[in-house]
C-alpha positions, 0 to 999 in steps of 0.5 A: 087231868085232874089233880084227883086223877093223877093221885088216882093213877100213881096209887093204882100203878104202885098198887099194882107193883106191890101185888107183882113184889109179894109174887117175888117177895123173897128177892125183895126181902133179900134186897130190902134186908141188904139196903137196910143194913148198908143203911144202918152202917152208914148211919152209925159212920157220923157216931164214930167220926165224933168218937174220934174227934173226942178221942183226940181233944179228951186226952191231952195228957196221954198221946198213947190213950188219945191214940189207941181210941182213935184207931179203934174209931177208925177201924170201926169206921173201917169196918162199917165202910166195908160192910156198906159197900159189901151189903150194897153189891149184894142189894144190887146183885138181888135187884137186878134179878128181881127187876128183869123177872118183872119186866118180862113178865109185865111185858108178857102179860101186856102182850097177852091181853093186847093179843085177845083184845077185841078186833074193834079195839085193835082197828081203834088203836095204832099198833106203834102207840101200843107197842110204845105204851108197853115198852115205855112201861116195862122199862119204868119197872126198873127205875120204880124198883131202883128209887123204891128199894135202892134209894126211898127205903134207905133214905127213909131209914136214915132220916128217922135213924138220924133223927132218933140219934140226934134226939137221944143227945139233944131233943130239940136237935132230933125234934128239928131234924125230924120235923124238917124232913118230914115238912121237906118230904111232904112238900116234894111229894105235894108238888110232884103229885098236884104240879109236875105229874098232871103235866107229865101225864100230857106229855107221855100222851103226846109221846105215844101219839108220836109212835102212832104217828110214825107207825102209821105213816112208815107202815103205809110207806108204799102209799105215801110213795105213790102219791109222792106224799113224803113231804106231806107226811113230815108236815103231818109229823111235825104238827104232832112233834110241835105238840109234844115240844109245847107239852114236853117243856111245860112238863120239864119247867115244872120239874125244874121249878120243882127242883128249885123249890126243894134246894131252896127248902134244903138250904133253910134247914140247913141254916137252921140246924147249923144254927141250932148246933152253935148254939147247943156249943154256946150253951156248953151243952155239946162238945167239939166232938158232938159238933163233928156228930152233928154236922156229919149226921146232917150232912148225910141227912141233907144228902139223902133229903136232896136225893129224895127230892129227885127220887120223888119226881123220878117216882112220879114220872116212872109211875106216868110212864107205867100208868097206860100199860097198867091200863091193859090190865084194868081193861076187860078182854074182848071175848073170854072163854067160860070158867070150865071151857073145853076144847072144841073138836071138829071132825065132821064141820056141820054148822047150825045157826040156832036163832041167833040175835046180834047187834053191834055195841052201840047200835039199837037195831039187831043186824041179825034177828032170830036167825037160824042157818044150817050148813051140812058137812062138807057143804060148800056155801057162797054169801053174796050181797051188798056191802053191810049185808052181814056176810062178814058179820057172819063169819065173825060170828063163827070165829067167835070174835063176837059173842051173840046176844041170844041163841047159839052157834054149833059146830059138829053140835058143840056150842062155840060160846062153850068152848075154848077160842083157840081150839075153834079158831085152829080148825077154821082155815081162813083166806082173808082178801087182803092177806096179811103176812108176818115178817118172817120167811115164806116157810114160816108164814105158810106153816103158820097154822101148823108150825112144826111141818116138815118141809116137803109138806110146806113145798107141796101146799105151795105147789097146790096154791100155785106158789112154789114157782115164784118162791123158787125164784126168790133170793133164799127161796123158802128161807126168803123174808117177806117184810112188813106185812108181806110188802115185799110180795106182790098182792097175787103173791100174798093170796097164794101164800095164804092159800098155801097156808090154809092147804097146809092147816088141813082144817075141817072148815075154811073160810075163803074171803074173795081168795082170788080177788088179788090174782091176775087172770092167768093165775086166776084160773090156776088158783080156781082149780086149786081151790076146788082141790082145797075145798073137796070134802071139807065145809067151806063158806065163800064170801064173794064179791066177784059172782064168778067165784060162786058158780060151781058151790053147791049153795049160794045164800043171797044176804040182805041187811042180815036176812037170807032173802034168796038161797039156792044153786047158781043155776036156780038163782040166775033164772029167777026173774027180778031176784037180787042175784040175777041183777047183780050177775047181769050187771057184773057180766055187763062190766057196769059199776053197781052201787055195793059191788063196786064197794066191795070189788074195791075195798069192802066196808069197816066191818071186814076191816075189823075183821082183818 
């Protein structure tokens, strides 16, 4: 990373944090006020230490007067000490509330944005890495709040105040301490910003890759075991860890050198200040109490300066930790609702593609060009075609996972680009080819489309999907946890849970992405019957990989490179001599492996993966 990029990144993080501090300005003002008052008490302590020494030294004749002056100095020092402790406690109590509010807000807002990023973005990023960026940034807020409000703010006040107090008595001493403090802080910031920070950013980037690599292997543990590849995955992670080890060692080494340089600067400054104090005493310009005041003040300054060096390093590290999370806020959402968007209400389920043109980002040729189609309310449509012909993109556009470049898509006469996305998707039930379940109970997964559905409706939906029997055999029935992505269930069981979810959602529009592909032959016949019930009275779009799925549909559309090349019922298309549909059907009936069809039966294509 360049020096300039490190400086910009830290500036962006600090600007981001200060903007959110402004939203909590009363909490920030409370914490800052308490810490500044506590620091003032700490700053005045050396003054009364000097008074104490002068009281004892200035009254050799009258011990009583000396005692009274000493008692006054001690009482004032005690008062300042108690005040300091109480004020710091009040500041700490305030910063606890402030930091927890900010951490919760940042994590929630980052999650909100990540949920709304495009499907392409999610397809290109590891879930484990995303989670690591959010959690690392969330905890960095805790450190930054402490450093800025509890540490650096009081330290700067002490440095300025001590320089002014010393300068009031001896201008040369005040100038010396002030100049030394400014030089030390400047050098510390420059070392952290331009020497340590670039190495730290590289270390953080590799730390994110560790989370991504682990999540990738753990999520696919079934595949790892099926190929006996545990050792291979160990080696793969080991390479990532080796790179992290090198980068982190470099980062820590740079930080250690930075700390050593700061300590050397402090030792030089201390020697100069002590020499100046002795010179003032030698010239008769300072008493023993004055020397006590100077030494006590400098020891406080020295301690704060030493801590400032550590605080600057921690500030740089926490800014690096927050940087990746802050980038989520700068990144535009994939598809955003327009200003003034209104909820879409679907009753009939008529769908119209009106002269739609669409191309994927980075591609010169459009997949759909001036594409038009009308699906009547309640009509059951099958989409057939080779891999990459546009079937899944057709459904993505309906779900508004992408916006068309031109033209419009209407649902019940409502342009979906002008509506609220969530309202549209909530009324289109999707049963994907490879259903993904949450690591929650079976009941929660079935009711995901209607989270407040009563238990008897959940069970009814499961019966319609032929899922009830296997569910009641589970250890806790409908309250059984299914594992991450539903890994504790077979593919057919996951598919039936997804079908039950669609039954319960009871939406006007239904999309079935080869919903029987994961079922055994016996279950398939039952599910086909259930699907007939599910599609009744609903506008249904079926992406068909096995053509037996679409035989009973009202209309079949054969796609090729974003165009509909054939259209009709199964009986009409299968009789069309030399037609694409007839050729595909005959080859499947003969059990032959065909280019494109075999791809779709085994795993679909890149756009289908992105859609999921």
